[in-house]
PDB file of N, CA, C, O and CB in Angstrom:
ATOM      1  N   MET A   1     193.048 -50.740 116.219  1.00  0.00           N
ATOM      2  CA  MET A   1     192.791 -51.337 117.337  1.00  0.00           C
ATOM      3  C   MET A   1     192.794 -50.478 118.602  1.00  0.00           C
ATOM      4  O   MET A   1     192.060 -50.702 119.564  1.00  0.00           O
ATOM      5  CB  MET A   1     193.643 -52.333 117.416  1.00  0.00           C
ATOM      6  N   THR A   2     193.691 -49.461 118.526  1.00  0.00           N
ATOM      7  CA  THR A   2     193.930 -48.679 119.659  1.00  0.00           C
ATOM      8  C   THR A   2     192.935 -47.636 120.043  1.00  0.00           C
ATOM      9  O   THR A   2     192.950 -47.016 121.106  1.00  0.00           O
ATOM     10  CB  THR A   2     195.118 -48.088 119.497  1.00  0.00           C
ATOM     11  N   ALA A   3     191.838 -47.467 118.821  1.00  0.00           N
ATOM     12  CA  ALA A   3     190.813 -46.609 119.102  1.00  0.00           C
ATOM     13  C   ALA A   3     189.696 -47.258 120.035  1.00  0.00           C
ATOM     14  O   ALA A   3     188.790 -46.518 120.417  1.00  0.00           O
ATOM     15  CB  ALA A   3     190.260 -46.145 117.810  1.00  0.00           C
ATOM     16  N   SER A   4     189.703 -48.414 120.374  1.00  0.00           N
ATOM     17  CA  SER A   4     188.825 -49.332 120.898  1.00  0.00           C
ATOM     18  C   SER A   4     189.428 -49.363 122.374  1.00  0.00           C
ATOM     19  O   SER A   4     190.618 -49.506 122.655  1.00  0.00           O
ATOM     20  CB  SER A   4     188.779 -50.775 120.059  1.00  0.00           C
ATOM     21  N   VAL A   5     188.244 -49.180 123.358  1.00  0.00           N
ATOM     22  CA  VAL A   5     188.778 -49.278 124.871  1.00  0.00           C
ATOM     23  C   VAL A   5     187.661 -50.384 125.372  1.00  0.00           C
ATOM     24  O   VAL A   5     186.592 -50.622 124.809  1.00  0.00           O
ATOM     25  CB  VAL A   5     188.740 -47.595 125.868  1.00  0.00           C
ATOM     26  N   ALA A   6     188.205 -51.037 126.641  1.00  0.00           N
ATOM     27  CA  ALA A   6     187.302 -51.824 127.360  1.00  0.00           C
ATOM     28  C   ALA A   6     186.257 -50.980 128.070  1.00  0.00           C
ATOM     29  O   ALA A   6     186.541 -49.934 128.654  1.00  0.00           O
ATOM     30  CB  ALA A   6     188.033 -52.664 128.309  1.00  0.00           C
ATOM     31  N   GLY A   7     184.936 -51.527 127.983  1.00  0.00           N
ATOM     32  CA  GLY A   7     183.636 -50.623 128.771  1.00  0.00           C
ATOM     33  C   GLY A   7     183.238 -49.589 127.994  1.00  0.00           C
ATOM     34  O   GLY A   7     183.760 -49.337 126.908  1.00  0.00           O
ATOM     35  N   GLY A   8     182.309 -48.945 128.497  1.00  0.00           N
ATOM     36  CA  GLY A   8     181.725 -47.885 127.705  1.00  0.00           C
ATOM     37  C   GLY A   8     182.537 -46.403 127.659  1.00  0.00           C
ATOM     38  O   GLY A   8     183.704 -46.212 127.999  1.00  0.00           O
ATOM     39  N   ASN A   9     181.765 -45.608 127.240  1.00  0.00           N
ATOM     40  CA  ASN A   9     182.276 -44.306 127.206  1.00  0.00           C
ATOM     41  C   ASN A   9     181.334 -43.253 127.784  1.00  0.00           C
ATOM     42  O   ASN A   9     180.315 -43.657 128.343  1.00  0.00           O
ATOM     43  CB  ASN A   9     182.615 -43.982 125.847  1.00  0.00           C
ATOM     44  N   ARG A  10     181.584 -41.893 127.701  1.00  0.00           N
ATOM     45  CA  ARG A  10     180.465 -40.840 128.266  1.00  0.00           C
ATOM     46  C   ARG A  10     179.139 -40.974 127.710  1.00  0.00           C
ATOM     47  O   ARG A  10     178.153 -40.779 128.421  1.00  0.00           O
ATOM     48  CB  ARG A  10     180.844 -39.370 127.987  1.00  0.00           C
ATOM     49  N   PHE A  11     179.024 -41.339 126.310  1.00  0.00           N
ATOM     50  CA  PHE A  11     177.799 -41.534 125.871  1.00  0.00           C
ATOM     51  C   PHE A  11     176.902 -42.690 126.536  1.00  0.00           C
ATOM     52  O   PHE A  11     175.779 -42.604 127.032  1.00  0.00           O
ATOM     53  CB  PHE A  11     177.959 -41.724 124.541  1.00  0.00           C
ATOM     54  N   ALA A  12     177.765 -43.815 126.387  1.00  0.00           N
ATOM     55  CA  ALA A  12     177.013 -45.011 127.040  1.00  0.00           C
ATOM     56  C   ALA A  12     176.711 -44.759 128.468  1.00  0.00           C
ATOM     57  O   ALA A  12     175.666 -45.220 128.926  1.00  0.00           O
ATOM     58  CB  ALA A  12     177.840 -46.337 126.960  1.00  0.00           C
ATOM     59  N   ASP A  13     177.454 -44.128 129.163  1.00  0.00           N
ATOM     60  CA  ASP A  13     177.078 -43.721 130.625  1.00  0.00           C
ATOM     61  C   ASP A  13     175.782 -43.003 130.697  1.00  0.00           C
ATOM     62  O   ASP A  13     174.992 -43.220 131.616  1.00  0.00           O
ATOM     63  CB  ASP A  13     178.158 -42.790 131.267  1.00  0.00           C
ATOM     64  N   VAL A  14     175.522 -42.061 129.642  1.00  0.00           N
ATOM     65  CA  VAL A  14     174.390 -41.253 129.579  1.00  0.00           C
ATOM     66  C   VAL A  14     173.046 -42.084 129.178  1.00  0.00           C
ATOM     67  O   VAL A  14     171.914 -41.889 129.623  1.00  0.00           O
ATOM     68  CB  VAL A  14     174.693 -40.130 128.578  1.00  0.00           C
ATOM     69  N   LEU A  15     173.412 -42.954 128.329  1.00  0.00           N
ATOM     70  CA  LEU A  15     172.263 -43.695 127.766  1.00  0.00           C
ATOM     71  C   LEU A  15     171.997 -45.060 128.920  1.00  0.00           C
ATOM     72  O   LEU A  15     171.123 -45.894 128.679  1.00  0.00           O
ATOM     73  CB  LEU A  15     172.701 -44.238 126.022  1.00  0.00           C
ATOM     74  N   GLY A  16     172.684 -45.127 129.907  1.00  0.00           N
ATOM     75  CA  GLY A  16     172.696 -46.232 130.711  1.00  0.00           C
ATOM     76  C   GLY A  16     173.218 -47.626 130.028  1.00  0.00           C
ATOM     77  O   GLY A  16     172.886 -48.740 130.433  1.00  0.00           O
ATOM     78  N   MET A  17     173.920 -47.424 129.139  1.00  0.00           N
ATOM     79  CA  MET A  17     174.312 -48.909 128.302  1.00  0.00           C
ATOM     80  C   MET A  17     175.636 -49.196 129.076  1.00  0.00           C
ATOM     81  O   MET A  17     176.302 -48.380 129.714  1.00  0.00           O
ATOM     82  CB  MET A  17     174.629 -48.775 126.327  1.00  0.00           C
ATOM     83  N   ALA A  18     175.883 -50.542 128.887  1.00  0.00           N
ATOM     84  CA  ALA A  18     177.208 -50.978 129.343  1.00  0.00           C
ATOM     85  C   ALA A  18     177.953 -52.016 128.383  1.00  0.00           C
ATOM     86  O   ALA A  18     178.155 -53.189 128.698  1.00  0.00           O
ATOM     87  CB  ALA A  18     177.037 -51.602 130.732  1.00  0.00           C
ATOM     88  N   PRO A  19     178.329 -51.446 127.194  1.00  0.00           N
ATOM     89  CA  PRO A  19     179.096 -52.305 126.251  1.00  0.00           C
ATOM     90  C   PRO A  19     180.409 -53.031 126.649  1.00  0.00           C
ATOM     91  O   PRO A  19     181.035 -52.591 127.614  1.00  0.00           O
ATOM     92  CB  PRO A  19     179.420 -51.500 125.168  1.00  0.00           C
ATOM     93  N   GLN A  20     180.784 -53.910 126.100  1.00  0.00           N
ATOM     94  CA  GLN A  20     181.931 -54.717 126.343  1.00  0.00           C
ATOM     95  C   GLN A  20     183.237 -53.903 125.938  1.00  0.00           C
ATOM     96  O   GLN A  20     184.306 -53.933 126.547  1.00  0.00           O
ATOM     97  CB  GLN A  20     181.802 -56.071 125.544  1.00  0.00           C
ATOM     98  N   ARG A  21     182.936 -53.148 124.757  1.00  0.00           N
ATOM     99  CA  ARG A  21     184.126 -52.275 124.291  1.00  0.00           C
ATOM    100  C   ARG A  21     183.356 -51.230 123.678  1.00  0.00           C
ATOM    101  O   ARG A  21     182.184 -51.378 123.333  1.00  0.00           O
ATOM    102  CB  ARG A  21     185.246 -52.979 123.241  1.00  0.00           C
ATOM    103  N   SER A  22     184.138 -49.980 123.520  1.00  0.00           N
ATOM    104  CA  SER A  22     183.550 -48.699 122.770  1.00  0.00           C
ATOM    105  C   SER A  22     184.568 -48.044 122.049  1.00  0.00           C
ATOM    106  O   SER A  22     185.763 -48.293 122.206  1.00  0.00           O
ATOM    107  CB  SER A  22     182.919 -47.635 123.718  1.00  0.00           C
ATOM    108  N   VAL A  23     184.152 -47.273 121.319  1.00  0.00           N
ATOM    109  CA  VAL A  23     185.226 -46.323 120.459  1.00  0.00           C
ATOM    110  C   VAL A  23     184.706 -45.131 120.411  1.00  0.00           C
ATOM    111  O   VAL A  23     183.560 -44.930 120.008  1.00  0.00           O
ATOM    112  CB  VAL A  23     185.546 -46.717 118.962  1.00  0.00           C
ATOM    113  N   LEU A  24     185.583 -44.117 120.863  1.00  0.00           N
ATOM    114  CA  LEU A  24     185.170 -42.648 120.995  1.00  0.00           C
ATOM    115  C   LEU A  24     186.233 -41.752 119.898  1.00  0.00           C
ATOM    116  O   LEU A  24     187.234 -41.149 120.286  1.00  0.00           O
ATOM    117  CB  LEU A  24     185.367 -42.114 122.789  1.00  0.00           C
ATOM    118  N   ALA A  25     185.867 -41.806 118.772  1.00  0.00           N
ATOM    119  CA  ALA A  25     186.633 -41.106 117.572  1.00  0.00           C
ATOM    120  C   ALA A  25     185.839 -40.204 116.962  1.00  0.00           C
ATOM    121  O   ALA A  25     184.623 -40.129 117.139  1.00  0.00           O
ATOM    122  CB  ALA A  25     187.117 -42.023 116.494  1.00  0.00           C
ATOM    123  N   ASP A  26     186.613 -39.372 116.101  1.00  0.00           N
ATOM    124  CA  ASP A  26     185.979 -38.384 115.384  1.00  0.00           C
ATOM    125  C   ASP A  26     185.096 -39.260 113.943  1.00  0.00           C
ATOM    126  O   ASP A  26     185.089 -40.477 113.757  1.00  0.00           O
ATOM    127  CB  ASP A  26     187.292 -37.184 114.924  1.00  0.00           C
ATOM    128  N   SER A  27     184.574 -38.442 113.282  1.00  0.00           N
ATOM    129  CA  SER A  27     183.684 -39.104 112.122  1.00  0.00           C
ATOM    130  C   SER A  27     184.650 -39.632 110.846  1.00  0.00           C
ATOM    131  O   SER A  27     184.184 -40.227 109.874  1.00  0.00           O
ATOM    132  CB  SER A  27     182.522 -37.880 111.508  1.00  0.00           C
ATOM    133  N   GLN A  28     186.007 -39.327 111.011  1.00  0.00           N
ATOM    134  CA  GLN A  28     186.801 -39.924 110.043  1.00  0.00           C
ATOM    135  C   GLN A  28     187.425 -41.144 110.395  1.00  0.00           C
ATOM    136  O   GLN A  28     188.482 -41.439 109.837  1.00  0.00           O
ATOM    137  CB  GLN A  28     187.724 -39.089 109.650  1.00  0.00           C
ATOM    138  N   LEU A  29     186.778 -42.115 111.487  1.00  0.00           N
ATOM    139  CA  LEU A  29     187.213 -43.426 111.588  1.00  0.00           C
ATOM    140  C   LEU A  29     186.727 -44.262 110.656  1.00  0.00           C
ATOM    141  O   LEU A  29     185.545 -44.561 110.483  1.00  0.00           O
ATOM    142  CB  LEU A  29     186.962 -43.926 112.732  1.00  0.00           C
ATOM    143  N   CYS A  30     187.867 -44.710 109.936  1.00  0.00           N
ATOM    144  CA  CYS A  30     187.484 -45.526 108.720  1.00  0.00           C
ATOM    145  C   CYS A  30     188.371 -46.781 108.851  1.00  0.00           C
ATOM    146  O   CYS A  30     189.311 -46.922 108.069  1.00  0.00           O
ATOM    147  CB  CYS A  30     187.738 -44.713 107.257  1.00  0.00           C
ATOM    148  N   ASP A  31     188.149 -47.572 109.673  1.00  0.00           N
ATOM    149  CA  ASP A  31     188.863 -48.881 109.818  1.00  0.00           C
ATOM    150  C   ASP A  31     188.048 -49.964 110.207  1.00  0.00           C
ATOM    151  O   ASP A  31     186.829 -49.797 110.189  1.00  0.00           O
ATOM    152  CB  ASP A  31     189.915 -48.808 110.763  1.00  0.00           C
ATOM    153  N   GLU A  32     188.574 -51.166 110.593  1.00  0.00           N
ATOM    154  CA  GLU A  32     187.790 -52.206 110.877  1.00  0.00           C
ATOM    155  C   GLU A  32     187.196 -52.141 112.401  1.00  0.00           C
ATOM    156  O   GLU A  32     186.398 -52.988 112.801  1.00  0.00           O
ATOM    157  CB  GLU A  32     188.600 -53.430 110.604  1.00  0.00           C
ATOM    158  N   THR A  33     187.613 -51.161 113.138  1.00  0.00           N
ATOM    159  CA  THR A  33     187.103 -51.130 114.687  1.00  0.00           C
ATOM    160  C   THR A  33     185.533 -51.358 114.611  1.00  0.00           C
ATOM    161  O   THR A  33     185.032 -52.199 115.357  1.00  0.00           O
ATOM    162  CB  THR A  33     187.457 -49.549 115.512  1.00  0.00           C
ATOM    163  N   LEU A  34     184.857 -50.736 113.855  1.00  0.00           N
ATOM    164  CA  LEU A  34     183.261 -50.832 113.827  1.00  0.00           C
ATOM    165  C   LEU A  34     182.826 -52.248 113.890  1.00  0.00           C
ATOM    166  O   LEU A  34     181.824 -52.575 114.526  1.00  0.00           O
ATOM    167  CB  LEU A  34     182.617 -50.187 112.483  1.00  0.00           C
ATOM    168  N   PHE A  35     183.759 -53.316 113.068  1.00  0.00           N
ATOM    169  CA  PHE A  35     183.399 -54.507 113.027  1.00  0.00           C
ATOM    170  C   PHE A  35     184.009 -55.665 114.036  1.00  0.00           C
ATOM    171  O   PHE A  35     184.005 -56.877 113.820  1.00  0.00           O
ATOM    172  CB  PHE A  35     183.593 -54.754 111.793  1.00  0.00           C
ATOM    173  N   HIS A  36     184.535 -54.975 115.199  1.00  0.00           N
ATOM    174  CA  HIS A  36     184.950 -56.047 116.143  1.00  0.00           C
ATOM    175  C   HIS A  36     184.003 -56.790 116.624  1.00  0.00           C
ATOM    176  O   HIS A  36     184.119 -58.015 116.641  1.00  0.00           O
ATOM    177  CB  HIS A  36     185.590 -55.617 117.190  1.00  0.00           C
ATOM    178  N   SER A  37     182.961 -56.183 117.070  1.00  0.00           N
ATOM    179  CA  SER A  37     181.808 -56.830 117.840  1.00  0.00           C
ATOM    180  C   SER A  37     181.311 -58.020 116.974  1.00  0.00           C
ATOM    181  O   SER A  37     181.143 -59.161 117.403  1.00  0.00           O
ATOM    182  CB  SER A  37     180.562 -55.750 118.133  1.00  0.00           C
ATOM    183  N   TYR A  38     181.103 -57.613 115.726  1.00  0.00           N
ATOM    184  CA  TYR A  38     180.612 -58.675 114.623  1.00  0.00           C
ATOM    185  C   TYR A  38     181.715 -59.849 114.711  1.00  0.00           C
ATOM    186  O   TYR A  38     181.407 -61.040 114.767  1.00  0.00           O
ATOM    187  CB  TYR A  38     180.546 -57.960 112.931  1.00  0.00           C
ATOM    188  N   TYR A  39     182.845 -59.434 114.716  1.00  0.00           N
ATOM    189  CA  TYR A  39     183.952 -60.746 114.534  1.00  0.00           C
ATOM    190  C   TYR A  39     183.821 -61.467 115.808  1.00  0.00           C
ATOM    191  O   TYR A  39     183.772 -62.697 115.807  1.00  0.00           O
ATOM    192  CB  TYR A  39     185.703 -60.295 114.306  1.00  0.00           C
ATOM    193  N   ARG A  40     183.756 -60.736 116.975  1.00  0.00           N
ATOM    194  CA  ARG A  40     183.643 -61.604 118.247  1.00  0.00           C
ATOM    195  C   ARG A  40     182.472 -62.500 118.271  1.00  0.00           C
ATOM    196  O   ARG A  40     182.521 -63.594 118.833  1.00  0.00           O
ATOM    197  CB  ARG A  40     183.560 -60.747 119.491  1.00  0.00           C
ATOM    198  N   ALA A  41     181.287 -62.002 117.596  1.00  0.00           N
ATOM    199  CA  ALA A  41     180.083 -62.863 117.725  1.00  0.00           C
ATOM    200  C   ALA A  41     180.258 -63.977 116.852  1.00  0.00           C
ATOM    201  O   ALA A  41     179.895 -65.113 117.155  1.00  0.00           O
ATOM    202  CB  ALA A  41     178.783 -62.150 117.401  1.00  0.00           C
ATOM    203  N   TRP A  42     180.890 -63.629 115.613  1.00  0.00           N
ATOM    204  CA  TRP A  42     181.210 -64.747 114.505  1.00  0.00           C
ATOM    205  C   TRP A  42     182.002 -65.745 115.090  1.00  0.00           C
ATOM    206  O   TRP A  42     181.733 -66.937 114.940  1.00  0.00           O
ATOM    207  CB  TRP A  42     181.989 -64.222 113.229  1.00  0.00           C
ATOM    208  N   ALA A  43     183.088 -65.296 115.835  1.00  0.00           N
ATOM    209  CA  ALA A  43     184.069 -66.305 116.332  1.00  0.00           C
ATOM    210  C   ALA A  43     183.354 -67.254 117.554  1.00  0.00           C
ATOM    211  O   ALA A  43     183.683 -68.429 117.713  1.00  0.00           O
ATOM    212  CB  ALA A  43     185.456 -65.459 116.915  1.00  0.00           C
ATOM    213  N   ARG A  44     182.470 -66.667 118.279  1.00  0.00           N
ATOM    214  CA  ARG A  44     181.814 -67.437 119.266  1.00  0.00           C
ATOM    215  C   ARG A  44     180.712 -68.355 118.609  1.00  0.00           C
ATOM    216  O   ARG A  44     180.564 -69.464 119.123  1.00  0.00           O
ATOM    217  CB  ARG A  44     181.215 -66.494 120.326  1.00  0.00           C
ATOM    218  N   ARG A  45     180.017 -68.060 117.661  1.00  0.00           N
ATOM    219  CA  ARG A  45     179.302 -69.034 117.000  1.00  0.00           C
ATOM    220  C   ARG A  45     179.969 -70.103 116.419  1.00  0.00           C
ATOM    221  O   ARG A  45     179.553 -71.255 116.549  1.00  0.00           O
ATOM    222  CB  ARG A  45     178.617 -68.511 116.115  1.00  0.00           C
ATOM    223  N   MET A  46     181.098 -69.788 115.705  1.00  0.00           N
ATOM    224  CA  MET A  46     181.969 -70.778 114.919  1.00  0.00           C
ATOM    225  C   MET A  46     182.475 -71.814 116.025  1.00  0.00           C
ATOM    226  O   MET A  46     182.529 -73.016 115.766  1.00  0.00           O
ATOM    227  CB  MET A  46     183.304 -69.988 114.108  1.00  0.00           C
ATOM    228  N   ALA A  47     182.826 -71.321 117.216  1.00  0.00           N
ATOM    229  CA  ALA A  47     183.209 -72.170 118.289  1.00  0.00           C
ATOM    230  C   ALA A  47     182.150 -73.071 118.785  1.00  0.00           C
ATOM    231  O   ALA A  47     182.418 -74.244 119.041  1.00  0.00           O
ATOM    232  CB  ALA A  47     183.680 -71.392 119.357  1.00  0.00           C
ATOM    233  N   GLN A  48     180.878 -72.556 118.944  1.00  0.00           N
ATOM    234  CA  GLN A  48     179.983 -73.091 119.339  1.00  0.00           C
ATOM    235  C   GLN A  48     179.515 -74.291 118.345  1.00  0.00           C
ATOM    236  O   GLN A  48     179.122 -75.376 118.774  1.00  0.00           O
ATOM    237  CB  GLN A  48     179.142 -72.120 119.622  1.00  0.00           C
ATOM    238  N   GLY A  49     179.593 -74.006 117.144  1.00  0.00           N
ATOM    239  CA  GLY A  49     179.304 -75.100 116.006  1.00  0.00           C
ATOM    240  C   GLY A  49     180.612 -76.099 116.015  1.00  0.00           C
ATOM    241  O   GLY A  49     180.427 -77.254 115.631  1.00  0.00           O
ATOM    242  N   ALA A  50     181.756 -75.751 116.385  1.00  0.00           N
ATOM    243  CA  ALA A  50     182.620 -76.769 116.450  1.00  0.00           C
ATOM    244  C   ALA A  50     182.638 -77.807 117.374  1.00  0.00           C
ATOM    245  O   ALA A  50     183.063 -78.951 117.212  1.00  0.00           O
ATOM    246  CB  ALA A  50     183.610 -76.321 116.498  1.00  0.00           C
ATOM    247  N   ALA A  51     182.051 -77.215 118.530  1.00  0.00           N
ATOM    248  CA  ALA A  51     181.931 -78.152 119.615  1.00  0.00           C
ATOM    249  C   ALA A  51     180.934 -79.182 119.791  1.00  0.00           C
ATOM    250  O   ALA A  51     180.843 -80.043 120.665  1.00  0.00           O
ATOM    251  CB  ALA A  51     181.847 -77.509 120.608  1.00  0.00           C
ATOM    252  N   ALA A  52     180.059 -78.877 118.593  1.00  0.00           N
ATOM    253  CA  ALA A  52     178.621 -79.768 118.790  1.00  0.00           C
ATOM    254  C   ALA A  52     178.889 -80.862 117.954  1.00  0.00           C
ATOM    255  O   ALA A  52     178.057 -81.760 117.825  1.00  0.00           O
ATOM    256  CB  ALA A  52     177.099 -79.011 118.298  1.00  0.00           C
TER     257      ALA A  52
END
């Protein structure tokens, strides 16, 4: 989780992107950090379904 930071990074800036979180790590990043946005979207959808 410590590899993830709020906002974009230098690559997002160049591309004109504004992500909620980003990871700037070497090619050996082999943890669940890459799935955090998936988990957030899943949790949001589950909460919407529970509220219906």
